[in-house]
C-alpha positions in Angstrom: -13.5 -1.9 19.7 -10.3 -2.9 21.4 -7.1 -1.7 19.6 -3.3 -3.1 20.2 -0.4 -0.6 19.8 3.1 -2.0 19.3 5.6 -0.4 21.8 8.0 2.1 20.7 11.0 0.4 21.6 10.3 -2.8 18.8 11.1 0.6 16.3 14.1 1.4 17.8 17.2 1.3 15.8 16.2 -0.3 12.7 18.5 -0.9 9.9 18.1 2.3 6.9 14.9 3.7 8.6 15.8 6.6 10.1 12.7 8.5 9.4 10.7 10.3 12.5 7.2 9.1 13.0 3.9 11.0 12.8 0.6 10.7 13.5 -3.1 11.3 13.2 -6.2 10.2 15.0 -9.2 8.6 12.9 -12.6 7.5 13.9 -13.0 3.5 14.7 -16.1 3.5 12.5 -17.3 0.6 14.4 -20.8 2.3 15.1 -19.9 2.6 18.7 -19.5 6.0 20.0 -17.7 4.9 23.2 -14.8 3.4 20.7 -11.5 5.4 21.3 -10.5 6.6 17.7 -7.5 4.4 16.1 -4.1 6.2 15.7 -2.8 5.9 12.2 1.0 6.7 12.0 2.9 7.8 8.7 6.4 9.1 7.0 6.6 12.7 6.1 9.9 13.6 4.3 10.5 16.3 2.9 13.6 18.0 0.8 15.6 21.1 2.3 15.6 24.6 0.8 12.4 25.3 -1.6 9.0 24.0 -1.2 8.5 20.3 -2.4 7.6 20.1 -6.6 5.0 17.2 -5.5 3.7 15.3 -2.8 4.4 11.5 -3.5 2.0 9.1 -1.6 3.6 5.4 -1.4 1.1 3.1 -0.2 2.2 -0.4 1.3 0.5 -3.8 1.1 0.0 -7.0 3.0 2.1 -7.7 5.4 4.6 -5.0 5.0 4.6 -1.7 6.9 6.1 1.5 5.5 9.5 0.3 6.2 9.1 -1.1 2.8 9.6 1.8 1.1 12.7 3.0 3.0 14.8 2.8 -0.1 12.2 4.8 -2.1 12.0 7.7 0.0 15.4 9.3 -0.4 15.6 9.1 -4.0 12.0 11.1 -4.3 12.7 13.5 -1.8 16.4 14.2 -3.2 14.4 14.7 -6.5 12.5 17.6 -4.5 9.5 15.9 -3.4 7.6 15.4 -0.3 7.0 11.7 0.6 4.5 10.6 2.7 4.1 6.8 3.8 1.5 5.9 6.2 1.1 2.6 7.6 -2.3 1.2 7.0 -4.4 0.2 10.2 -3.1 -3.5 11.8 0.3 -2.7 10.4 3.3 -1.0 11.3 3.5 1.8 14.2 -0.5 2.2 13.4 -3.0 0.6 16.0 -4.3 -2.9 15.4 -7.9 -3.9 16.6 -7.7 -7.3 18.1 -10.7 -8.8 16.6 -10.2 -9.4 13.1 -13.8 -9.1 12.5 -13.0 -5.6 13.0 -11.0 -5.0 9.7 -13.3 -4.8 6.6 -12.3 -3.5 3.2 -14.7 -0.9 3.7 -13.2 0.2 6.8 -9.6 0.2 5.4 -10.5 2.4 2.7 -12.4 4.7 5.3 -9.5 4.7 7.7 -7.0 5.7 5.1 -9.5 8.0 3.3 -9.8 9.9 7.2 -6.3 9.6 7.6 -5.1 11.3 4.4 -7.9 13.6 3.7 -9.5 14.7 6.6 -6.6 14.8 8.8 -3.8 15.8 6.4 -6.2 17.2 3.7 -3.6 16.1 1.0 -4.6 17.2 -2.8 -2.3 17.0 -5.7 -0.9 13.5 -5.2 1.4 11.3 -7.2 -0.1 7.8 -6.0 2.4 5.1 -6.0 0.7 1.6 -4.9 1.7 -1.8 -4.4 -0.3 -5.2 -3.3 -3.3 -4.0 -0.9 -1.8 -0.4 -1.4 -3.6 -1.0 -4.7 -6.8 -2.2 -3.6 -7.0 0.9 -1.2 -5.3 3.4 -3.2 -7.5 3.0 -6.2 -10.2 3.0 -4.7 -9.5 6.6 -3.2 -8.4 7.8 -6.6 -11.7 6.5 -8.0 -13.9 8.0 -5.4 -11.9 11.5 -5.2 -10.0 12.1 -8.6 -9.6 15.0 -8.0 -7.2 14.8 -4.7 -4.7 12.6 -7.2 -2.1 14.7 -10.3 -1.0 10.9 -11.4 -0.9 7.1 -10.2 1.9 4.7 -10.5 0.7 1.0 -10.2 2.8 -1.7 -9.1 2.0 -5.4 -8.4 -1.5 -4.8 -7.6 -5.1 -4.8 -8.9 -8.4 -3.8 -8.2 -10.4 -7.1 -8.5 -14.3 -7.6 -8.5 -14.3 -11.2 -8.2 -15.4 -11.4 -11.9 -12.1 -12.8 -12.7 -10.0 -16.0 -11.0 -7.4 -15.4 -8.9 -4.1 -16.7 -9.4 -2.8 -19.7 -8.2 -0.1 -18.7 -6.5 -2.7 -15.6 -4.6 -5.0 -19.1 -3.6 -2.1 -21.1 -2.1 -1.3 -17.6 0.0 -4.8 -17.1 1.2 -4.7 -20.7 2.6 -1.6 -20.1 3.6 -2.6 -17.2 6.1 -5.8 -19.2 7.3 -3.9 -22.5 8.1 -0.4 -21.4 9.4 -0.4 -21.8 13.1 1.8 -19.0 13.3 2.0 -16.2 10.7 5.8 -15.2 10.4 5.4 -12.0 8.6 9.3 -11.2 7.9 10.0 -14.7 6.2 7.1 -14.2 4.0 8.0 -10.4 2.8 11.5 -12.6 2.4 9.5 -15.2 0.2 8.5 -12.6 -1.6 11.5 -11.3 -3.2 14.2 -12.4 -5.3 16.7 -11.6 -3.2 18.0 -12.8 0.1 16.7 -10.3 3.0 19.6 -10.0 5.4 18.4 -11.2 8.9 18.0 -7.6 10.4 15.9 -6.3 7.6 13.5 -9.7 8.5 13.6 -8.6 11.9 12.4 -5.3 10.8 9.6 -6.6 9.2 8.4 -8.3 12.2 9.1 -5.7 14.5 5.2 -4.5 14.4 4.0 -8.1 15.8 5.2 -8.8 19.1 3.3 -11.8 19.2 0.2 -13.5 17.2 -2.4 -11.0 18.6 -1.3 -8.7 16.9 -1.9 -9.8 13.6 -5.4 -9.9 13.1 -5.3 -7.3 10.4 -2.7 -9.4 8.5 -4.7 -12.5 8.8 -7.9 -11.2 7.6 -6.7 -9.3 4.8 -6.4 -12.2 2.5 -9.6 -13.0 3.0 -10.7 -9.4 2.3 -9.8 -9.6 -1.5 -12.8 -10.6 -3.5 -12.4 -13.6 -5.4 -16.2 -14.1 -6.0 -18.9 -12.0 -7.5 -21.1 -12.5 -4.6 -18.0 -10.6 -2.0 -19.1 -8.0 -0.2 -16.7 -5.4 -1.8 -17.6 -6.7 -5.2 -20.0 -3.7 -6.0 -17.6 -1.1 -4.8 -15.2 -2.0 -6.9 -17.1 -2.4 -10.0 -18.0 1.2 -9.7 -14.1 2.2 -8.4 -13.5 0.5 -12.4 -16.2 2.9 -14.1 -14.6 5.8 -12.4 -11.2 4.2 -13.7 -12.2 4.3 -16.9 -12.7 7.8 -16.9 -9.4 8.7 -15.3 -7.5 10.9 -17.9 -4.9 12.0 -15.9 -1.2 10.6 -16.3 -1.6 6.5 -15.2 1.6 4.3 -15.0 2.5 0.4 -14.6 5.5 -0.6 -13.0 5.1 -4.2 -12.8 7.9 -6.4 -12.1 9.6 -9.2 -14.3 8.9 -11.7 -11.1 5.5 -12.0 -9.2 3.6 -14.8 -9.8 0.5 -13.4 -7.7 0.2 -10.3 -10.3 2.1 -11.1 -13.1 0.3 -9.8 -16.3 -2.1 -7.7 -14.4 -0.6 -4.6 -15.9 -2.5 -5.5 -18.9 -6.2 -4.0 -17.9 -4.6 -1.0 -16.5 -3.4 -0.1 -19.9 -6.1 -1.5 -21.8 -8.8 0.3 -19.3 -7.5 3.4 -17.9 -7.5 6.4 -20.4 -4.7 8.1 -18.4 -2.4 4.8 -19.5 -2.6 5.5 -23.1 0.7 6.4 -24.5 2.7 6.3 -21.0 6.2 4.8 -20.9 4.9 1.8 -18.8 8.0 -0.1 -17.4 9.0 -3.7 -16.5 11.2 -3.9 -13.3 13.9 -6.5 -14.0 15.0 -9.0 -11.4 12.1 -8.4 -8.8 9.6 -10.3 -7.1 6.6 -9.5 -5.5 7.8 -6.6 -3.2 9.6 -4.9 -5.9 10.5 -2.0 -3.4 12.7 -4.3 -1.8 14.2 -5.9 -4.7 14.6 -2.9 -6.8 13.7 0.0 -4.6 15.8 2.5 -5.7 15.2 1.5 -9.2 11.6 1.8 -9.2 11.8 5.6 -7.5 13.7 7.3 -10.3 10.8 5.6 -12.5 8.3 7.6 -10.1 10.7 10.8 -10.0 11.2 10.4 -14.2 7.4 10.2 -14.3 6.6 13.3 -12.4 9.2 15.0 -14.2 7.8 14.5 -17.6 3.9 14.0 -16.8 2.4 17.8 -15.9 -0.8 17.2 -14.0 -3.9 16.4 -16.0 
């Protein structure tokens, strides 16, 4: 497996992003013993003074990276928590396989599992997940529930292909395949209700010096199960069976302005036992990337949820 690595200078001086990088290595998972491991980047921020109260895992989606959580990290650290925010393989400062066919849903799950559990040995986690962060993070919750204390889902889902996807998603999927260039920063901007400053758009473009680095971003939309015969349908169906037994606190915090996942919180409220009686909320004035529009507000919701919900 050939992988590209974004030069470090691309990440110098990013607006509002003073966080130090950390790295682990995970197996490439392509069956070739000669393939070098992939480097996975993550943020690891902790409060000064007493040991952290909890560990909050922030998982981004497509086509963003952990920069998306820059407004939330300080709020959660100030509340006394350790915050871990990885970059998915193919995004941010993590390595980027050069062949788009090296990206599969199953490999993404395994790369993330290996980084978080084999390498970092994280447990007692509060998961906060959005977009593909939910498609991956909820698989980990389903397969390793003992590692998690509670879950916050925001503008995400766990599709099996049995329910039609929104027209907005299908339009995005077509665009991602047909556009001669994938303008990542502009795409993130189109998913917010606020206008992004040019330097913020540039920060979302930073991981991708040219189109060769965007194979993961190109492939992700095709990996979402949209038909019952999708390769990931069975795995996600099994994950739903596990989530229907998940009794630990489970909170929905979707935004009011996302055409892709709007209304998607309903299935979690109805199907996940841990969602019963929780203070589900709607983040007003936010689009798909609600961390950009209302990051501090979402972080406060997470901090309050942790304070109120003891581990199950």
